[in-house]
MDTraj code that builds the backbone (N, CA, C; nanometers):
import mdtraj as md
import numpy as np

residues = "MET SER LYS LYS THR LEU LYS VAL THR LEU VAL LYS SER PRO VAL GLY THR ARG GLY THR HIS ARG ALA THR VAL LEU GLY LEU GLY LEU LYS LYS ILE ASN GLN VAL ARG GLU LEU GLU ASP THR PRO ALA VAL ARG GLY MET ILE ASN LYS VAL SER TYR LEU VAL ARG VAL GLN".split()
xyz = np.array([
    [1.2975, 3.7262, 5.4055],
    [1.2749, 3.7076, 5.2638],
    [1.2426, 3.5604, 5.2380],
    [1.1280, 3.5342, 5.1759],
    [1.0885, 3.3960, 5.1502],
    [1.1538, 3.3455, 5.0215],
    [1.1851, 3.2172, 5.0210],
    [1.2465, 3.1571, 4.9033],
    [1.1380, 3.1227, 4.8020],
    [1.1678, 3.1440, 4.6755],
    [1.0724, 3.1120, 4.5707],
    [1.0776, 2.9624, 4.5430],
    [0.9605, 2.9054, 4.5158],
    [0.9532, 2.7624, 4.4892],
    [0.8772, 2.7369, 4.3597],
    [0.8984, 2.6178, 4.3063],
    [0.8291, 2.5707, 4.1872],
    [0.7598, 2.4397, 4.2208],
    [0.6376, 2.4221, 4.1721],
    [0.5682, 2.2949, 4.1879],
    [0.5875, 2.2167, 4.0595],
    [0.6498, 2.1006, 4.0702],
    [0.6800, 2.0175, 3.9539],
    [0.5989, 1.8892, 3.9640],
    [0.5283, 1.8542, 3.8556],
    [0.4452, 1.7347, 3.8511],
    [0.4953, 1.6431, 3.7403],
    [0.5103, 1.5151, 3.7705],
    [0.5465, 1.4168, 3.6682],
    [0.4198, 1.3772, 3.5941],
    [0.4127, 1.4046, 3.4634],
    [0.2908, 1.3793, 3.3873],
    [0.3065, 1.2662, 3.2859],
    [0.4290, 1.2240, 3.2603],
    [0.4532, 1.1172, 3.1645],
    [0.5601, 1.0241, 3.2207],
    [0.5463, 0.8963, 3.1931],
    [0.6397, 0.7975, 3.2462],
    [0.7777, 0.8121, 3.1820],
    [0.8828, 0.8022, 3.2621],
    [1.0180, 0.8076, 3.2062],
    [1.0655, 0.6741, 3.1478],
    [0.9812, 0.5710, 3.1541],
    [1.0173, 0.4410, 3.0974],
    [1.0332, 0.4571, 2.9458],
    [1.1424, 0.4066, 2.8929],
    [1.1680, 0.4156, 2.7499],
    [1.2438, 0.5406, 2.7098],
    [1.2792, 0.6257, 2.8069],
    [1.3574, 0.7454, 2.7770],
    [1.5049, 0.7167, 2.8052],
    [1.5898, 0.8129, 2.7767],
    [1.7332, 0.7965, 2.8027],
    [1.7593, 0.7786, 2.9515],
    [1.8634, 0.7071, 2.9819],
    [1.8999, 0.6841, 3.1212],
    [1.9280, 0.8119, 3.1970],
    [1.9892, 0.9087, 3.1294],
    [2.0192, 1.0355, 3.1962],
    [1.8906, 1.1111, 3.2295],
    [1.7887, 1.0966, 3.1459],
    [1.6613, 1.1635, 3.1723],
    [1.5888, 1.0959, 3.2884],
    [1.5965, 0.9629, 3.2960],
    [1.5370, 0.8920, 3.4103],
    [1.6059, 0.9342, 3.5397],
    [1.7368, 0.9474, 3.5352],
    [1.8128, 0.9885, 3.6534],
    [1.7774, 1.1319, 3.6934],
    [1.7531, 1.2182, 3.5958],
    [1.7154, 1.3564, 3.6249],
    [1.5792, 1.3621, 3.6931],
    [1.4842, 1.2801, 3.6456],
    [1.3515, 1.2755, 3.7078],
    [1.3643, 1.2300, 3.8531],
    [1.4459, 1.1298, 3.8776],
    [1.4683, 1.0843, 4.0151],
    [1.5379, 1.1925, 4.0974],
    [1.6284, 1.2645, 4.0350],
    [1.6979, 1.3738, 4.1027],
    [1.6039, 1.4848, 4.1454],
    [1.4967, 1.5023, 4.0705],
    [1.3943, 1.6000, 4.1072],
    [1.3041, 1.5467, 4.2183],
    [1.3190, 1.4183, 4.2509],
    [1.2394, 1.3590, 4.3583],
    [1.1064, 1.3045, 4.3122],
    [1.0935, 1.2793, 4.1823],
    [0.9674, 1.2300, 4.1275],
    [0.9788, 1.0813, 4.0961],
    [0.8861, 1.0017, 4.1496],
    [0.8893, 0.8576, 4.1282],
    [0.7628, 0.8036, 4.0628],
    [0.6489, 0.8686, 4.0891],
    [0.5217, 0.8192, 4.0375],
    [0.4530, 0.9259, 3.9532],
    [0.3728, 0.8809, 3.8581],
    [0.2951, 0.9724, 3.7749],
    [0.2028, 1.0547, 3.8651],
    [0.1871, 1.1812, 3.8338],
    [0.1041, 1.2776, 3.9078],
    [0.1596, 1.3131, 4.0453],
    [0.2793, 1.2694, 4.0772],
    [0.3428, 1.3095, 4.2026],
    [0.3885, 1.4545, 4.1885],
    [0.3675, 1.5326, 4.2932],
    [0.4032, 1.6743, 4.2912],
    [0.5122, 1.6989, 4.3948],
    [0.6137, 1.7741, 4.3555],
    [0.7202, 1.8153, 4.4476],
    [0.7316, 1.9657, 4.4422],
    [0.7536, 2.0263, 4.5567],
    [0.7769, 2.1699, 4.5627],
    [0.9266, 2.1890, 4.5825],
    [0.9909, 2.2470, 4.4816],
    [1.1361, 2.2606, 4.4806],
    [1.1757, 2.4073, 4.4811],
    [1.2913, 2.4348, 4.5386],
    [1.3448, 2.5710, 4.5414],
    [1.3819, 2.6135, 4.3994],
    [1.3537, 2.7368, 4.3665],
    [1.3801, 2.7903, 4.2328],
    [1.5266, 2.8314, 4.2218],
    [1.6101, 2.7380, 4.1740],
    [1.7523, 2.7647, 4.1545],
    [1.7888, 2.7349, 4.0093],
    [1.9002, 2.7872, 3.9616],
    [1.9422, 2.7571, 3.8237],
    [1.9607, 2.6071, 3.7991],
    [2.0088, 2.5332, 3.8998],
    [2.0297, 2.3891, 3.8829],
    [1.8972, 2.3169, 3.8628],
    [1.7984, 2.3517, 3.9441],
    [1.6661, 2.2893, 3.9322],
    [1.6021, 2.3279, 3.7993],
    [1.6157, 2.4522, 3.7602],
    [1.5602, 2.4960, 3.6302],
    [1.6233, 2.4196, 3.5145],
    [1.7537, 2.3940, 3.5225],
    [1.8208, 2.3173, 3.4179],
    [1.7708, 2.1745, 3.4116],
    [1.7469, 2.1144, 3.5281],
    [1.6941, 1.9777, 3.5318],
    [1.5536, 1.9730, 3.4726],
    [1.4709, 2.0721, 3.5064],
    [1.3346, 2.0775, 3.4526],
    [1.3385, 2.0970, 3.3019],
    [1.4283, 2.1808, 3.2549],
    [1.4409, 2.2050, 3.1113],
    [1.4809, 2.0775, 3.0372],
    [1.5654, 1.9974, 3.0981],
    [1.6132, 1.8740, 3.0351],
    [1.5007, 1.7728, 3.0158],
    [1.4083, 1.7652, 3.1116],
    [1.2994, 1.6668, 3.1033],
    [1.1633, 1.7372, 3.0920],
    [1.1613, 1.8491, 3.0218],
    [1.0395, 1.9303, 3.0111],
    [0.9233, 1.8544, 2.9466],
    [0.9530, 1.7533, 2.8648],
    [0.8482, 1.6755, 2.7997],
    [0.7849, 1.5714, 2.8926],
    [0.8409, 1.5550, 3.0125],
    [0.7876, 1.4593, 3.1101],
    [0.7197, 1.5277, 3.2280],
    [0.7441, 1.6559, 3.2499],
    [0.6949, 1.7238, 3.3706],
    [0.6123, 1.8471, 3.3344],
    [0.5337, 1.8919, 3.4317],
    [0.4595, 2.0176, 3.4214],
    [0.4992, 2.1026, 3.5406],
    [0.5195, 2.2324, 3.5175],
    [0.5642, 2.3228, 3.6230],
    [0.4560, 2.4268, 3.6475],
    [0.4282, 2.4543, 3.7749],
    [0.3304, 2.5576, 3.8124],
    [0.4022, 2.6666, 3.8881],
])
top = md.Topology()
chain = top.add_chain()
for i, resn in enumerate(residues, 1):
    res = top.add_residue(resn, chain, resSeq=i)
    for name in ("N", "CA", "C"):
        top.add_atom(name, md.element.get_by_symbol(name[0]), res)
traj = md.Trajectory(xyz[None], top)
């Protein structure tokens, strides 16, 4: 059984946002604009994406 994944792209800079949101973006492994990470689809990852949904795009 293959694990489901999500492709997350950082589309907006976290500069000027709350510190917790910057930490969440780093927790997702995103450091540069347009950087893409493929992450496992878990409730924890979904919660992190939901928290910074205005900074990232999910495919």
